[in-house]
C-alpha positions, 0 to 999 in steps of 0.5 A, a space after each residue: 501537539 505540535 507536528 514539526 516536519 523535518 526540512 527534508 520532508 516539507 515539500 513531500 506529498 504523503 498521500 492519503 493512506 498509512 502505507 502511502 506515508 510509509 513509502 513517501 518516508 522510506 520506510 519499509 518496515 513499516 509497511 510491513 508491519 502494516 500489510 500484516 496488521 491489516 491482513 490481521 483485522 479483515 474479514 477473512 475469518 468472517 468469511 471463512 465462517 460462512 465458506 467452508 472451501 479453503 482455496 476461495 477462502 486463500 483467493 478471498 484473502 490474496 483479493 484483500 491483500 491486493 487491494 490493501 497494497 493498490 489502494 489509490 488516493 484521489 488522485 489515482 497515486 498507490 503507495 508506489 507511485 508515491 515511492 517512485 516519486 520520491 526515489 524510495 528504491 528499498 520500499 519500491 523493491 519491497 511493494 513489488 514483491 508484495 505483489 503491488 500493481 506497477 501499471 495502475 494509472 494516476 488522474 494525469 494517465 501516468 503509469 509505472 510502466 
C-alpha cells in the first residue's frame, strides 16, 4: 500500500495519536467519533462492577475523558496544541467545549494561554 500525502499536509506534524491527527487535518467529526469510541472502550463498566457509587463512577468517566482529550506527545503537544498550530478553529472550539485543557505546556514551555 502506498501512502501519498496531499501537498498541503506534507510538512505537517500530525502528533502521535489519532485525535491529534484528526485535529491537524481539521476533522471535527472524526474527533467526536474517536472520543465516542474511546468512551465505549474504556474500563468504566469494569469499574462499575467493582464499585457501587454512581457519583464516583461519573467522576471516573470524566477523568478518563479528560485524559483522552489531553494526551500529550513526547514533545508535550495535545490535540488542542496541534489544532491551534494549524489554525483549525472548528476543531479548537470542539476540543475546548469537550473539556480540553488550554493551559498545558509543551517542551518549549509554551502554552495556549
